[in-house]
Backbone as XML, in Angstrom:
<?xml version="1.0"?>
<chain id="A" units="angstrom">
  <residue number="1" name="UNK">
    <atom name="N" x="114.070" y="66.117" z="-117.326"/>
    <atom name="CA" x="112.860" y="65.928" z="-116.467"/>
    <atom name="C" x="111.556" y="65.217" z="-117.252"/>
  </residue>
  <residue number="2" name="UNK">
    <atom name="N" x="111.030" y="64.746" z="-116.281"/>
    <atom name="CA" x="110.107" y="63.697" z="-117.179"/>
    <atom name="C" x="108.781" y="64.498" z="-116.962"/>
  </residue>
  <residue number="3" name="UNK">
    <atom name="N" x="107.598" y="63.945" z="-117.787"/>
    <atom name="CA" x="106.593" y="64.728" z="-117.650"/>
    <atom name="C" x="105.801" y="63.439" z="-117.806"/>
  </residue>
  <residue number="4" name="UNK">
    <atom name="N" x="104.817" y="63.637" z="-117.287"/>
    <atom name="CA" x="103.195" y="62.625" z="-117.006"/>
    <atom name="C" x="102.325" y="63.161" z="-117.693"/>
  </residue>
  <residue number="5" name="UNK">
    <atom name="N" x="101.804" y="63.001" z="-118.401"/>
    <atom name="CA" x="100.391" y="63.299" z="-118.799"/>
    <atom name="C" x="98.995" y="62.839" z="-118.070"/>
  </residue>
  <residue number="6" name="UNK">
    <atom name="N" x="98.320" y="63.420" z="-117.550"/>
    <atom name="CA" x="97.293" y="62.647" z="-116.611"/>
    <atom name="C" x="96.124" y="62.191" z="-117.530"/>
  </residue>
  <residue number="7" name="UNK">
    <atom name="N" x="95.938" y="62.480" z="-118.520"/>
    <atom name="CA" x="95.004" y="61.843" z="-119.336"/>
    <atom name="C" x="95.926" y="60.257" z="-120.003"/>
  </residue>
  <residue number="8" name="UNK">
    <atom name="N" x="96.686" y="59.921" z="-119.526"/>
    <atom name="CA" x="97.213" y="59.061" z="-120.183"/>
    <atom name="C" x="96.969" y="57.781" z="-118.902"/>
  </residue>
  <residue number="9" name="UNK">
    <atom name="N" x="96.297" y="58.289" z="-117.885"/>
    <atom name="CA" x="96.560" y="57.728" z="-116.377"/>
    <atom name="C" x="95.325" y="57.094" z="-116.293"/>
  </residue>
  <residue number="10" name="UNK">
    <atom name="N" x="94.973" y="56.004" z="-115.433"/>
    <atom name="CA" x="93.485" y="55.592" z="-114.704"/>
    <atom name="C" x="93.147" y="56.783" z="-114.250"/>
  </residue>
  <residue number="11" name="UNK">
    <atom name="N" x="91.738" y="57.094" z="-114.560"/>
    <atom name="CA" x="90.660" y="58.046" z="-113.795"/>
    <atom name="C" x="91.045" y="57.820" z="-112.219"/>
  </residue>
  <residue number="12" name="UNK">
    <atom name="N" x="91.103" y="57.295" z="-111.586"/>
    <atom name="CA" x="91.436" y="57.088" z="-109.861"/>
    <atom name="C" x="92.556" y="57.783" z="-110.052"/>
  </residue>
  <residue number="13" name="UNK">
    <atom name="N" x="93.650" y="57.296" z="-110.658"/>
    <atom name="CA" x="94.964" y="57.614" z="-110.309"/>
    <atom name="C" x="94.823" y="59.640" z="-110.285"/>
  </residue>
  <residue number="14" name="UNK">
    <atom name="N" x="94.339" y="59.642" z="-111.808"/>
    <atom name="CA" x="94.751" y="61.308" z="-112.161"/>
    <atom name="C" x="94.117" y="62.036" z="-111.559"/>
  </residue>
  <residue number="15" name="UNK">
    <atom name="N" x="92.904" y="61.476" z="-110.695"/>
    <atom name="CA" x="91.751" y="62.591" z="-109.657"/>
    <atom name="C" x="92.534" y="62.518" z="-108.832"/>
  </residue>
  <residue number="16" name="UNK">
    <atom name="N" x="93.129" y="61.507" z="-108.081"/>
    <atom name="CA" x="93.896" y="61.678" z="-106.565"/>
    <atom name="C" x="94.983" y="62.570" z="-106.925"/>
  </residue>
  <residue number="17" name="UNK">
    <atom name="N" x="95.882" y="62.547" z="-107.967"/>
    <atom name="CA" x="96.840" y="63.519" z="-108.292"/>
    <atom name="C" x="96.776" y="65.049" z="-108.806"/>
  </residue>
  <residue number="18" name="UNK">
    <atom name="N" x="95.252" y="65.132" z="-109.305"/>
    <atom name="CA" x="95.103" y="66.051" z="-109.665"/>
    <atom name="C" x="94.266" y="67.355" z="-108.195"/>
  </residue>
  <residue number="19" name="UNK">
    <atom name="N" x="94.123" y="66.348" z="-107.262"/>
    <atom name="CA" x="93.442" y="66.951" z="-105.902"/>
    <atom name="C" x="94.389" y="67.412" z="-105.024"/>
  </residue>
  <residue number="20" name="UNK">
    <atom name="N" x="96.028" y="67.107" z="-105.177"/>
    <atom name="CA" x="97.043" y="67.432" z="-104.275"/>
    <atom name="C" x="97.352" y="69.010" z="-104.833"/>
  </residue>
  <residue number="21" name="UNK">
    <atom name="N" x="97.792" y="69.078" z="-103.129"/>
    <atom name="CA" x="97.544" y="71.198" z="-103.178"/>
    <atom name="C" x="99.098" y="71.270" z="-103.165"/>
  </residue>
  <residue number="22" name="UNK">
    <atom name="N" x="99.528" y="72.906" z="-103.738"/>
    <atom name="CA" x="100.787" y="72.790" z="-103.498"/>
    <atom name="C" x="101.620" y="72.929" z="-102.447"/>
  </residue>
  <residue number="23" name="UNK">
    <atom name="N" x="102.455" y="72.341" z="-102.397"/>
    <atom name="CA" x="103.137" y="71.854" z="-101.189"/>
    <atom name="C" x="102.864" y="70.300" z="-100.208"/>
  </residue>
  <residue number="24" name="UNK">
    <atom name="N" x="102.480" y="69.892" z="-100.770"/>
    <atom name="CA" x="101.609" y="68.535" z="-100.512"/>
    <atom name="C" x="102.768" y="67.387" z="-100.948"/>
  </residue>
  <residue number="25" name="UNK">
    <atom name="N" x="102.954" y="66.071" z="-100.256"/>
    <atom name="CA" x="104.304" y="65.410" z="-100.838"/>
    <atom name="C" x="103.427" y="64.279" z="-101.001"/>
  </residue>
  <residue number="26" name="UNK">
    <atom name="N" x="104.221" y="63.564" z="-102.117"/>
    <atom name="CA" x="103.011" y="62.635" z="-102.797"/>
    <atom name="C" x="104.371" y="61.323" z="-102.659"/>
  </residue>
  <residue number="27" name="UNK">
    <atom name="N" x="104.070" y="60.201" z="-101.992"/>
    <atom name="CA" x="105.132" y="58.489" z="-101.549"/>
    <atom name="C" x="104.937" y="57.950" z="-102.690"/>
  </residue>
  <residue number="28" name="UNK">
    <atom name="N" x="105.434" y="57.014" z="-103.656"/>
    <atom name="CA" x="105.544" y="56.486" z="-104.631"/>
    <atom name="C" x="106.145" y="55.527" z="-103.879"/>
  </residue>
  <residue number="29" name="UNK">
    <atom name="N" x="105.254" y="54.249" z="-103.617"/>
    <atom name="CA" x="105.544" y="53.001" z="-103.162"/>
    <atom name="C" x="105.110" y="51.827" z="-103.980"/>
  </residue>
  <residue number="30" name="UNK">
    <atom name="N" x="106.650" y="50.844" z="-104.000"/>
    <atom name="CA" x="106.331" y="49.527" z="-104.346"/>
    <atom name="C" x="106.460" y="48.880" z="-103.479"/>
  </residue>
  <residue number="31" name="UNK">
    <atom name="N" x="105.651" y="47.561" z="-103.196"/>
    <atom name="CA" x="105.764" y="46.598" z="-102.708"/>
    <atom name="C" x="106.742" y="46.762" z="-101.393"/>
  </residue>
  <residue number="32" name="UNK">
    <atom name="N" x="105.771" y="48.041" z="-100.538"/>
    <atom name="CA" x="106.253" y="48.363" z="-99.464"/>
    <atom name="C" x="107.376" y="49.505" z="-98.914"/>
  </residue>
  <residue number="33" name="UNK">
    <atom name="N" x="108.277" y="49.266" z="-100.423"/>
    <atom name="CA" x="109.767" y="50.024" z="-100.569"/>
    <atom name="C" x="109.306" y="51.370" z="-101.203"/>
  </residue>
  <residue number="34" name="UNK">
    <atom name="N" x="109.588" y="52.700" z="-100.452"/>
    <atom name="CA" x="109.512" y="54.195" z="-100.842"/>
    <atom name="C" x="110.318" y="54.168" z="-102.308"/>
  </residue>
  <residue number="35" name="UNK">
    <atom name="N" x="109.648" y="54.241" z="-103.103"/>
    <atom name="CA" x="110.380" y="54.430" z="-104.399"/>
    <atom name="C" x="110.708" y="55.900" z="-104.370"/>
  </residue>
  <residue number="36" name="UNK">
    <atom name="N" x="109.943" y="56.968" z="-103.999"/>
    <atom name="CA" x="110.139" y="57.900" z="-104.436"/>
    <atom name="C" x="109.332" y="58.646" z="-103.851"/>
  </residue>
  <residue number="37" name="UNK">
    <atom name="N" x="109.834" y="60.263" z="-103.651"/>
    <atom name="CA" x="108.656" y="61.427" z="-102.949"/>
    <atom name="C" x="108.992" y="62.360" z="-103.674"/>
  </residue>
  <residue number="38" name="UNK">
    <atom name="N" x="107.733" y="62.612" z="-103.768"/>
    <atom name="CA" x="107.593" y="63.995" z="-104.611"/>
    <atom name="C" x="106.869" y="65.344" z="-103.967"/>
  </residue>
  <residue number="39" name="UNK">
    <atom name="N" x="107.078" y="66.467" z="-104.202"/>
    <atom name="CA" x="106.467" y="67.430" z="-103.648"/>
    <atom name="C" x="105.852" y="68.555" z="-104.593"/>
  </residue>
  <residue number="40" name="UNK">
    <atom name="N" x="104.454" y="68.413" z="-104.406"/>
    <atom name="CA" x="104.003" y="69.840" z="-105.413"/>
    <atom name="C" x="104.109" y="71.310" z="-105.453"/>
  </residue>
  <residue number="41" name="UNK">
    <atom name="N" x="104.416" y="71.177" z="-106.780"/>
    <atom name="CA" x="105.059" y="72.713" z="-106.591"/>
    <atom name="C" x="103.944" y="73.753" z="-107.049"/>
  </residue>
  <residue number="42" name="UNK">
    <atom name="N" x="103.940" y="74.965" z="-106.764"/>
    <atom name="CA" x="103.004" y="76.020" z="-107.000"/>
    <atom name="C" x="103.312" y="76.011" z="-108.417"/>
  </residue>
  <residue number="43" name="UNK">
    <atom name="N" x="101.906" y="76.456" z="-109.029"/>
    <atom name="CA" x="101.790" y="76.586" z="-110.339"/>
    <atom name="C" x="101.461" y="78.197" z="-110.831"/>
  </residue>
  <residue number="44" name="UNK">
    <atom name="N" x="102.975" y="78.873" z="-111.114"/>
    <atom name="CA" x="102.971" y="79.878" z="-111.489"/>
    <atom name="C" x="102.944" y="80.126" z="-112.762"/>
  </residue>
  <residue number="45" name="UNK">
    <atom name="N" x="101.940" y="80.771" z="-113.335"/>
    <atom name="CA" x="101.986" y="80.902" z="-114.811"/>
    <atom name="C" x="102.890" y="82.330" z="-115.649"/>
  </residue>
  <residue number="46" name="UNK">
    <atom name="N" x="104.332" y="81.935" z="-115.949"/>
    <atom name="CA" x="104.849" y="83.276" z="-116.372"/>
    <atom name="C" x="105.022" y="83.006" z="-117.981"/>
  </residue>
  <residue number="47" name="UNK">
    <atom name="N" x="105.193" y="84.028" z="-118.295"/>
    <atom name="CA" x="105.614" y="84.369" z="-119.367"/>
    <atom name="C" x="106.763" y="84.115" z="-120.664"/>
  </residue>
  <residue number="48" name="UNK">
    <atom name="N" x="106.942" y="83.580" z="-121.429"/>
    <atom name="CA" x="107.914" y="82.682" z="-121.661"/>
    <atom name="C" x="109.248" y="83.945" z="-122.575"/>
  </residue>
  <residue number="49" name="UNK">
    <atom name="N" x="109.968" y="83.758" z="-122.104"/>
    <atom name="CA" x="110.815" y="85.169" z="-122.840"/>
    <atom name="C" x="111.276" y="85.001" z="-124.482"/>
  </residue>
  <residue number="50" name="UNK">
    <atom name="N" x="110.865" y="86.124" z="-124.924"/>
    <atom name="CA" x="110.920" y="86.229" z="-126.303"/>
    <atom name="C" x="112.183" y="85.449" z="-126.941"/>
  </residue>
  <residue number="51" name="UNK">
    <atom name="N" x="111.829" y="84.854" z="-128.079"/>
    <atom name="CA" x="113.434" y="84.156" z="-128.466"/>
    <atom name="C" x="113.469" y="85.166" z="-129.885"/>
  </residue>
  <residue number="52" name="UNK">
    <atom name="N" x="114.714" y="84.982" z="-130.525"/>
    <atom name="CA" x="115.108" y="86.023" z="-131.384"/>
    <atom name="C" x="114.095" y="85.644" z="-133.093"/>
  </residue>
  <residue number="53" name="UNK">
    <atom name="N" x="113.239" y="84.390" z="-132.698"/>
    <atom name="CA" x="112.814" y="84.194" z="-133.654"/>
    <atom name="C" x="111.261" y="85.041" z="-133.757"/>
  </residue>
  <residue number="54" name="UNK">
    <atom name="N" x="110.648" y="85.341" z="-132.364"/>
    <atom name="CA" x="109.998" y="85.988" z="-132.174"/>
    <atom name="C" x="110.158" y="87.592" z="-132.593"/>
  </residue>
  <residue number="55" name="UNK">
    <atom name="N" x="111.375" y="87.872" z="-132.863"/>
    <atom name="CA" x="111.598" y="88.783" z="-133.225"/>
    <atom name="C" x="111.820" y="89.394" z="-134.786"/>
  </residue>
  <residue number="56" name="UNK">
    <atom name="N" x="111.647" y="88.080" z="-135.173"/>
    <atom name="CA" x="111.695" y="88.302" z="-136.925"/>
    <atom name="C" x="110.664" y="89.178" z="-137.548"/>
  </residue>
  <residue number="57" name="UNK">
    <atom name="N" x="110.660" y="89.664" z="-138.328"/>
    <atom name="CA" x="109.366" y="89.995" z="-139.421"/>
    <atom name="C" x="108.610" y="89.064" z="-139.787"/>
  </residue>
  <residue number="58" name="UNK">
    <atom name="N" x="107.276" y="88.964" z="-139.807"/>
    <atom name="CA" x="106.440" y="87.918" z="-140.160"/>
    <atom name="C" x="106.972" y="87.134" z="-141.365"/>
  </residue>
  <residue number="59" name="UNK">
    <atom name="N" x="107.435" y="87.636" z="-142.377"/>
    <atom name="CA" x="107.835" y="87.286" z="-143.261"/>
    <atom name="C" x="108.764" y="86.240" z="-143.411"/>
  </residue>
  <residue number="60" name="UNK">
    <atom name="N" x="109.564" y="86.933" z="-142.627"/>
    <atom name="CA" x="111.097" y="85.980" z="-142.127"/>
    <atom name="C" x="110.585" y="84.753" z="-141.268"/>
  </residue>
  <residue number="61" name="UNK">
    <atom name="N" x="109.800" y="85.237" z="-140.709"/>
    <atom name="CA" x="109.198" y="83.617" z="-139.512"/>
    <atom name="C" x="108.431" y="82.135" z="-140.617"/>
  </residue>
  <residue number="62" name="UNK">
    <atom name="N" x="107.865" y="83.356" z="-141.091"/>
    <atom name="CA" x="107.041" y="82.237" z="-142.547"/>
    <atom name="C" x="108.297" y="81.523" z="-143.146"/>
  </residue>
  <residue number="63" name="UNK">
    <atom name="N" x="109.318" y="81.663" z="-143.706"/>
    <atom name="CA" x="110.217" y="81.600" z="-144.592"/>
    <atom name="C" x="110.809" y="80.618" z="-143.636"/>
  </residue>
  <residue number="64" name="UNK">
    <atom name="N" x="111.299" y="80.494" z="-142.284"/>
    <atom name="CA" x="111.890" y="80.009" z="-141.624"/>
    <atom name="C" x="111.471" y="78.645" z="-141.493"/>
  </residue>
  <residue number="65" name="UNK">
    <atom name="N" x="110.048" y="78.966" z="-141.012"/>
    <atom name="CA" x="108.640" y="77.636" z="-140.849"/>
    <atom name="C" x="109.151" y="76.729" z="-142.111"/>
  </residue>
  <residue number="66" name="UNK">
    <atom name="N" x="108.817" y="77.529" z="-143.513"/>
    <atom name="CA" x="108.759" y="76.476" z="-144.429"/>
    <atom name="C" x="110.188" y="75.934" z="-144.574"/>
  </residue>
  <residue number="67" name="UNK">
    <atom name="N" x="111.260" y="76.404" z="-144.777"/>
    <atom name="CA" x="112.624" y="76.313" z="-144.732"/>
    <atom name="C" x="112.591" y="74.926" z="-143.815"/>
  </residue>
  <residue number="68" name="UNK">
    <atom name="N" x="112.281" y="75.218" z="-142.201"/>
    <atom name="CA" x="112.561" y="73.878" z="-141.330"/>
    <atom name="C" x="111.662" y="72.786" z="-142.014"/>
  </residue>
  <residue number="69" name="UNK">
    <atom name="N" x="110.374" y="72.967" z="-142.661"/>
    <atom name="CA" x="109.566" y="71.886" z="-142.907"/>
    <atom name="C" x="109.817" y="71.193" z="-144.185"/>
  </residue>
  <residue number="70" name="UNK">
    <atom name="N" x="110.577" y="71.475" z="-144.641"/>
    <atom name="CA" x="111.368" y="71.574" z="-146.441"/>
    <atom name="C" x="112.290" y="70.356" z="-145.753"/>
  </residue>
  <residue number="71" name="UNK">
    <atom name="N" x="113.425" y="71.013" z="-144.882"/>
    <atom name="CA" x="114.203" y="69.860" z="-144.559"/>
    <atom name="C" x="113.995" y="68.757" z="-143.667"/>
  </residue>
  <residue number="72" name="UNK">
    <atom name="N" x="112.686" y="69.129" z="-142.495"/>
    <atom name="CA" x="112.218" y="67.520" z="-141.883"/>
    <atom name="C" x="111.640" y="66.706" z="-143.433"/>
  </residue>
  <residue number="73" name="UNK">
    <atom name="N" x="111.323" y="67.503" z="-144.207"/>
    <atom name="CA" x="110.837" y="66.309" z="-144.991"/>
    <atom name="C" x="111.929" y="65.591" z="-146.266"/>
  </residue>
  <residue number="74" name="UNK">
    <atom name="N" x="112.849" y="66.385" z="-146.462"/>
    <atom name="CA" x="113.950" y="66.020" z="-147.093"/>
    <atom name="C" x="114.662" y="64.564" z="-146.207"/>
  </residue>
  <residue number="75" name="UNK">
    <atom name="N" x="114.987" y="64.706" z="-145.439"/>
    <atom name="CA" x="115.384" y="64.097" z="-144.130"/>
    <atom name="C" x="114.697" y="62.803" z="-143.882"/>
  </residue>
  <residue number="76" name="UNK">
    <atom name="N" x="113.179" y="63.024" z="-143.867"/>
    <atom name="CA" x="112.456" y="61.969" z="-143.927"/>
    <atom name="C" x="112.220" y="61.024" z="-144.989"/>
  </residue>
  <residue number="77" name="UNK">
    <atom name="N" x="112.830" y="61.294" z="-146.323"/>
    <atom name="CA" x="112.627" y="60.650" z="-147.398"/>
    <atom name="C" x="113.652" y="60.683" z="-148.397"/>
  </residue>
</chain>
C-alpha cells in the first residue's frame, strides 16, 4: 500500500484532496490519459488489536525496547 502525506503536496492540491467526501471518485490524468481511479473510503476509526508486546509487564517492555535499540545501534556502527 502506498501512502501520500498531504503536507508534502502543494497547498492547492492538498486542499482539493482533503475536500473529497467518502464515496467520491478521484481520477488521475496525465496527458489526457486516465492513469488511475481512486475512491475515497470512509474513515472509520478502529482500535488496534493488542499485540503480545502490549501484554508484557512494563519492566519487560522497557527491556525489550532497550534491547532492540541496542541491536540497532550495533548494526549501524
